Short mmCIF file of the C-alpha atoms (twelve columns), coordinates in Angstrom:
data_MODEL
# 
_entry.id   MODEL 
# 
loop_
_atom_site.group_PDB 
_atom_site.id 
_atom_site.type_symbol 
_atom_site.label_atom_id 
_atom_site.label_alt_id 
_atom_site.label_comp_id 
_atom_site.label_asym_id 
_atom_site.label_seq_id 
_atom_site.Cartn_x 
_atom_site.Cartn_y 
_atom_site.Cartn_z 
_atom_site.pdbx_PDB_model_num 
ATOM 1  C CA . UNK A 1  179.364 155.229 129.948 1 
ATOM 2  C CA . UNK A 2  176.512 157.458 128.780 1 
ATOM 3  C CA . UNK A 3  178.347 158.101 125.510 1 
ATOM 4  C CA . UNK A 4  178.662 154.347 124.982 1 
ATOM 5  C CA . UNK A 5  174.915 153.882 125.583 1 
ATOM 6  C CA . UNK A 6  174.101 156.638 123.092 1 
ATOM 7  C CA . UNK A 7  176.401 155.091 120.499 1 
ATOM 8  C CA . UNK A 8  174.914 151.629 121.124 1 
ATOM 9  C CA . UNK A 9  171.336 152.881 120.838 1 
ATOM 10 C CA . UNK A 10 172.277 154.767 117.655 1 
ATOM 11 C CA . UNK A 11 173.726 151.542 116.202 1 
ATOM 12 C CA . UNK A 12 170.440 149.820 117.078 1 
ATOM 13 C CA . UNK A 13 168.359 152.620 115.552 1 
ATOM 14 C CA . UNK A 14 170.280 152.716 112.267 1 
ATOM 15 C CA . UNK A 15 168.780 149.490 110.823 1 
ATOM 16 C CA . UNK A 16 165.393 150.611 112.139 1 
ATOM 17 C CA . UNK A 17 165.701 153.840 110.146 1 
ATOM 18 C CA . UNK A 18 166.559 151.804 107.058 1 
ATOM 19 C CA . UNK A 19 163.464 149.635 107.605 1 
ATOM 20 C CA . UNK A 20 161.330 152.772 107.942 1 
ATOM 21 C CA . UNK A 21 162.745 154.140 104.667 1 
ATOM 22 C CA . UNK A 22 161.999 150.864 102.872 1 
ATOM 23 C CA . UNK A 23 158.487 150.786 104.357 1 
ATOM 24 C CA . UNK A 24 157.747 154.340 103.238 1 
ATOM 25 C CA . UNK A 25 158.956 153.543 99.704  1 
ATOM 26 C CA . UNK A 26 156.789 150.397 99.646  1 
ATOM 27 C CA . UNK A 27 153.791 152.319 101.004 1 
ATOM 28 C CA . UNK A 28 154.178 154.961 98.284  1 
ATOM 29 C CA . UNK A 29 154.320 152.266 95.602  1 
ATOM 30 C CA . UNK A 30 151.293 150.479 97.085  1 
ATOM 31 C CA . UNK A 31 149.472 153.820 97.338  1 
ATOM 32 C CA . UNK A 32 150.055 154.420 93.616  1 
ATOM 33 C CA . UNK A 33 148.886 150.869 92.777  1 
ATOM 34 C CA . UNK A 34 145.751 150.938 94.979  1 
ATOM 35 C CA . UNK A 35 143.636 153.106 92.599  1 
ATOM 36 C CA . UNK A 36 144.421 150.661 89.767  1 
ATOM 37 C CA . UNK A 37 143.339 147.723 91.938  1 
ATOM 38 C CA . UNK A 38 140.151 149.586 92.879  1 
ATOM 39 C CA . UNK A 39 139.406 150.230 89.205  1 
ATOM 40 C CA . UNK A 40 140.032 146.581 88.279  1 
ATOM 41 C CA . UNK A 41 137.943 145.248 91.179  1 
ATOM 42 C CA . UNK A 42 135.264 147.858 90.504  1 
ATOM 43 C CA . UNK A 43 135.039 146.759 86.869  1 
ATOM 44 C CA . UNK A 44 134.914 143.084 87.841  1 
ATOM 45 C CA . UNK A 45 132.374 143.721 90.575  1 
ATOM 46 C CA . UNK A 46 130.257 145.844 88.240  1 
ATOM 47 C CA . UNK A 47 130.476 143.104 85.623  1 
ATOM 48 C CA . UNK A 48 129.371 140.467 88.156  1 
ATOM 49 C CA . UNK A 49 126.497 142.678 89.324  1 
ATOM 50 C CA . UNK A 50 125.316 143.169 85.732  1 
ATOM 51 C CA . UNK A 51 125.293 139.413 85.241  1 
# 
């Protein structure tokens, strides 16, 4: 019975692990894009302030 519970919980955790992997990949991509967004917004904001 315990073995069955472990197997069942492992089956439940497997998709969760996949979601975590996808999230980490997305976070890394976002993290690499963030500086670019900051630069773009900084330039726009600086431009607006100058005006």
